[in-house]
C-alpha positions in Angstrom: 120.7 79.0 92.4 120.1 82.6 91.1 122.5 85.3 90.4 121.7 87.1 93.7 122.3 84.0 95.7 125.7 83.6 94.0 126.6 87.2 94.5 125.6 87.0 98.2 127.6 83.9 98.7 130.6 85.5 97.0 130.4 88.4 99.4 130.1 86.3 102.4 126.3 86.7 102.9 124.2 83.7 102.9 121.0 85.7 103.2 119.2 85.9 99.9 118.3 89.4 98.5 114.5 89.9 98.3 114.1 92.3 95.4 110.5 93.1 96.3 111.4 93.9 99.9 114.2 96.2 98.6 112.0 98.0 96.1 109.4 98.7 98.9 112.0 99.8 101.4 112.2 103.3 102.8 115.5 103.8 100.8 113.7 103.4 97.6 110.7 105.4 98.4 111.7 108.6 96.7 113.6 107.1 93.8 112.0 107.6 90.4 113.8 105.0 88.2 112.0 105.9 85.0 113.0 109.6 84.9 116.0 111.7 85.8 115.7 113.9 88.9 113.9 117.2 88.5 114.7 120.6 90.0 111.2 120.9 91.5 108.1 118.7 91.8 104.4 119.0 92.0 103.4 117.2 95.1 99.9 116.1 96.1 99.3 116.7 99.8 96.0 115.7 101.7 95.2 118.2 104.4 94.1 116.0 107.3 95.3 118.0 110.4 97.0 121.3 111.4 100.4 119.6 111.5 100.2 119.2 107.7 100.9 122.9 107.3 104.4 122.2 108.4 104.9 119.7 105.6 103.4 122.2 103.1 105.7 124.9 104.2 108.7 122.7 104.0 107.9 121.7 100.5 107.3 125.3 99.4 110.7 126.1 100.8 112.2 123.4 98.5 110.4 125.3 95.7 107.9 122.4 95.1 104.4 123.1 93.9 101.6 121.7 96.1 98.3 120.2 94.9 96.3 120.3 98.1 93.4 118.0 98.7 91.1 119.4 101.3 88.4 116.6 101.1 89.6 115.0 104.5 88.7 118.3 106.2 85.4 118.8 104.5 83.4 117.9 107.7 85.4 120.5 109.8 84.7 123.5 107.7 85.7 126.1 110.4 89.0 124.5 110.9 89.6 124.2 107.1 88.9 127.9 106.7 91.4 128.7 109.4 94.1 126.5 108.0 93.6 127.9 104.5 93.8 131.4 105.8 97.1 130.5 107.6 98.4 129.1 104.3 97.3 132.3 102.4 99.3 134.4 105.0 102.3 132.2 104.7 102.2 132.1 100.9 101.9 135.9 100.7 104.8 136.2 103.0 107.1 134.1 100.7 105.8 135.8 97.5 104.1 132.6 96.3 100.6 132.1 95.1 97.5 130.1 96.0 94.2 129.3 94.1 91.3 127.0 94.3 91.3 125.0 91.0 88.4 122.6 91.8 86.2 121.4 94.5 88.4 120.4 97.4 91.6 121.1 95.4 93.9 124.0 95.9 97.1 124.8 94.0 99.9 126.4 96.1 103.1 127.7 94.5 106.5 128.7 96.0 108.1 132.1 95.8 108.1 133.8 92.4 105.6 131.3 90.8 102.3 132.9 90.0 99.0 131.4 88.9 97.0 133.2 86.2 93.5 133.4 87.7 91.6 135.3 85.1 89.5 133.1 82.9 89.5 133.3 79.1 86.2 134.5 77.7 84.1 131.9 76.0 84.2 132.0 72.2 80.9 132.3 70.4 79.8 129.5 68.2 78.7 130.3 64.7 
């Protein structure tokens, strides 16, 4: 008999505690047991449909930085362009910033966080 069985029996519960089930539960979804909580996060978001804009805007309101994956929308280029333009308008309105950082990757920052977009000139080799 394990410690959880004994504890459950002592508390009047004869159902065993399934640790794996608990760790995979919705309650534990956003718990980072290895690190203490941060003030803000960098969150990856895949842009799959227009309703994802609501999620992105909510995260920016929480002052989180978004790493947006546009790969799922690659086949619908006109829709992607429209959604990115909507995001640009929103980000400008909240005084955030937005920049393409790689193929199919866009970095979006909340209010008062700016992205340096100028590239450092290449150094000459001797």
